[in-house]
N, C-alpha and C positions, 0 to 999 in steps of 0.2 A: 773831557778829552776823548778823542776818538781812539778806539782800540783797533789796531791793525793786526792782520794775520797773513801768513803765507799758507798756501795749500800744498800739502804733502801727499804724494801717492805712495802708499805702502806697497802697492803692486810693483811699481817701477823703482821704488826706493829713491825717488828724486822729487824735486819741487816743480810746480807748474811755472812756466814762464809767464811774464806779464801779459804777453799777447795771447795767452792760452793756447799756443801752438807748440806743444811739445813740453819736454821736461828738462831740467838742469840740476846739477848738484853744486853749481857755483853760486855763492851768495849774492854776488853782484848782478847775476842774471835772473834770479827768481823773482816772481811777482809778489806783490802784497796789496791787500785790499782792506777797506773797512770791514769789520766783522760781519755786519748785516749783509753787505754786498757779496761777500765770499759765501755766506750761507745760501744765498740765492743762486750763485754760480754753480754750486755743487748739488743743489736740490735736483733730485731725479736721476742722478748719475748712479749707476749700479754699485752695490756693495762690493763687488769683485775688485773695484779699483782701490779699495781701502783708503779712502781720502780722509785726511785729518786737517783741521784748522790749527795751525801752530802760531802762537803769539809772536809778533814781530814788532819791534819798535824802530821805525825809520828815523833817520836823523832829520832835524829841522830843514836842512838843505834839501834832502830827498823830497820832503813834502812840498816845499816851495817849488822845486823843479817840476814835480808832477803837476801841480796846480797851474803852472805857467804853460804847460803843454796842452791843457784842456781849454 
């Protein structure tokens, strides 16, 4: 089973949006990625951003909707 995570910025104290354009503190708006993909997204970003990968379990419906958009 795929492990999903949200990306949290300790600097902004908010989560990355799915489009990676800004931050949000609203759960319905933050992004989530497979763990390995998220690691690649944050690789090379400075420690000053204080990024953390936070476990997230999307609903089955969220996964299906995401797959249908791709």
